[in-house]
N, C-alpha and C positions, 0 to 999 in steps of 0.2 A: 520476598515474593510480591510482585505487582498485583494490585487488585482494582485497577481502574476500569470499572464497568459503567458504561454510559447509559443514561435514561433512554427510553425508546417510546415513540419514534422520533421525538425532537429533543435536541439538547443544545445548550448555549443560549445566546451567542458566545463564542470564545475568540480570543485573538490567536490566530495561526501564524507561525513563523513564516510560512510561505504564501498564505492566501489572504491575510488581512482579517477583517471582522467576519467570522464564519458562523453561520447557523447550521448546526449539524443535523443530519437526517440519518437515523440508525434503523436499518431494516431488520435487525436481529432482536431477539428477546431482551427485555429490560433486565433480566436477572442472570444473564450468562453470555457465553461466547459461542458462536457458530462460525467456523472458518475452514476453508479448504487448505490453508496453511496453518502451521503451528510454530511460528517463528520464535526463536530463543530470545529475541529482543522485544517482543510485543508488549506494549504497555498494558494490555488487557490480560496478560498472564498466559499460561499454557491452557490449551483447550480443556484438558482434563481437570484443571483446577476450578473451572467455572461452568459446569454443566447446567444448562438452563432447565427450568421447569415450566416456564411460560412459553406461549407460542410467539411466532413472529407477528408483528403488527400487520393488519390487513391493509389492502390498498386504500379502502375507504377511511380507515383510521389515520393513516399517514396524511392523506389530503386534508382531513378535518383538522388535525392538530397543527399541521403546517400553516393552514390558513389562519387559524386562531393566533398563532405566534406572529405571523406577518402583520396581522391587523394590529396587534399590540405594539410591534416595532414601528409601524407607521404612525400610530398615535403618539409614541414616545419620541418620534423624529430621530430614530436610531436605526437606519436601514442597513442591512448586511451588505458586505462586499461580495459575498459568495454564499450559495446554498450548497453545502458539502455533504455528499453521501459518504459516510465513514461509520465509526462506532465499533460495535462488538463483533467484528468479523467481516466476511466478504459480502458487500452489498449486492453484487450481481447474482448471488445465489438465491435471492428471493424469487419465488415463482412468478411474481407479477412486477418484476423490476422494470420491464419496458413500459408498462402502463403507468407505473409510478413516476417514471421519468416524464412522460407526457403530462401528467397532472402537475408535476413540479414546474415544468416550463410554463404551463398555463398560469399558475399562481404567481410565478416570478414576473411574468409579463403584466399581470394585473396590479401587483402591489409594489414591486421593486424592479422595474425594467432595466435598471443599470447594473443589477447584480448578475454574477455569473452562476451557472449551474455546473458543479464540479463533482466528479466521481473519483474516489481513491480506491483502487482495485489492485489485486495481485495478478490479474490477467488470466486466471485459471478458467474462466467461463467465456473467454473471448471467441472460442470456437462455435458458440451457439449463435445462430444468425440473429435471433431477436435481441440478444445482448449486444452483439456487434452494432446492429442498426441503432439501438438506443444510445450507445456510447458515441455514435456519429452525430447524434442530435444535441449532445451537451456541449457546453463551451470549453471546459477543461477536462479532457479525458486522460487522467493521470494513472498510468499503469506501471507496475513494479517489474524491474529486471535487476536483481541484486548482483548477478554474475552470470556467466555462461558455463561455469563449471558444474556439471551435474552432481558431483559428489559434495561440493560445498552447499548446493541447494538442498540436497538430502539431509545434510547435517544442520544447517542454519535455518533455512526456510521451512523445512520439514513438511512437504506436501502431504496431505491426507490421502489423496488418491494418486492416480497416474499423472506424471508430469514429464513432458518431453520438451526440454528447453528449445530444441530446434523448431518444434511446432509452435511454441509460444512466440519465437522470433518471427516466424512466418505470419502468425496471427497479428502481431504488431505492425508488420509491413502492410497488412491488408487495410489498415486505416489510412494509408496513402498520405501520411504526414499529419493527420488529425489525431495526434497522440503526444502526450508528454511522458517521457520516461523518468521514473523515480527510482533512485538507487541508494540503498543504505550502505555506507562504508563505516567500518569499525575495526577495532583492534582487540586484543585480549585472548582469553582462552575459555573453553567450554568443556566441562566434564560430562561425558556421555556414558550411558550404561554400556557394559561390555558387549551386550548383544548387538548394539549399533555399530560396533567396530567390525563385525563380520561382514562379508559380502564386498561390494564394490569399494567401500571406504577403506578397506585394508589393503587395496591393491597398490602397486607401484605408481600408478597414474594419479593417485590422490596426492595433491601437493601440500596439504595441510600437515604441518610438522607435528609429530607425536612427541609430546614431552613425557607422558607416562602412558600406561596401557589404554586409558580412557580419557585422556586430556588432549584436546586439539587446539592449535593456534588458529583463530578465526579471523586473522588480519587479512582483509581483501583489498588493502590499499597498495600492494606491491604490483610490479609489472606483470607477474604471472597471471594476475586477475584483471588488472586494469587494461592491459593491451588487448586481450581477446574481447573484453567488454566493449572497448572503443570500436573494434571492428564490427560488432553487432549494432552499435549505435549508428555507425556509418551506413550499415545495410538498411536499418529501419527508417532513417531520415526523419526523426520526429521534429515537431515544431519547436520543442524545447526539451532540455534535460534538467532535472532537479537532483542534485547530490546532497545528501544530508547525513547526519550521524545521530547517535543516541542522545535523546534529550530528557527522557524520564526513566524512572526505575524499570528495570528489566527482570523477568522471572528467572533468568539464568544468571548465576554469579560469575564474576571474572571478566565481564565484557567492559571494554573501554571505548571512549569516544575517539574517533579519528581526530587528528590535530587540524587546526586551521590551515597550516601549511600543506598538509596532505590533501585536504579538500580543495584548496585553492589551486594546487597543481593539477588535480584531476579536472576541475572546472576549466582551467585554461586550455587543457588539451582538447576538451570538447569544443570550446569556442574556436580553437584553431581549425576544427573541421568545418567551420561555418555554421555551427548549430548553437543557438543561444543556450546558456547554462547558468544556473544559480547554485550557490553553495549555502547551506544552512547549518549553523554550528550549534 
């Protein structure tokens, strides 16, 4: 079971596969996870495994700690490439997310003007006008779209509340190109509780192969998943796509990395659409 719980509100800097030297900004409690997804591949573990007892950091505390860390990095002559909103759950769920974005841009401009402000989000809050507008102000608005198959989303991303993938795609289109799509590709199997098999996931339209009563093939690298996902990418017209695979321990057993060949093939199909794409292994 994975237990990577990040400090709050500031952690790092760390070296990111996709972003370079990244100073993390965690808007969730320091002792647990708060997320609108409960992904089976999340490096922070399942939501139920890390229930926080502390509160989210306040807007004032985030600004204070960020400025202190940036002052230290300036003194050490080690400036970040990016200030990244990530950590123990969905950053845009913080009630003062928009104001914190404004504070961060101000501090970035003051201490490290060449750095980018980046948000890693699962896109579940993009229907909120203040969240949408704040994401339009950041440099890298990186939003998740693992698939367009609702049953796969229910099984793998496991939204905590209502999730309509068609509405999410429309929300992504509303950024008019100021969005980077991030997609996790993987292979392997996942054992789910029998109660999760009932309902839509047991229907004939569910493409995941049942090996046993509660074991599903979670491979989303095949044409049944990649083809419809590519159609959504074409519709969204993002500035870039990032495809990646598992890099750290996952809370669910049986998950496997997508191969280099699989990721490269998907990357090349995105590029063929005229959209820049990177693959991280």
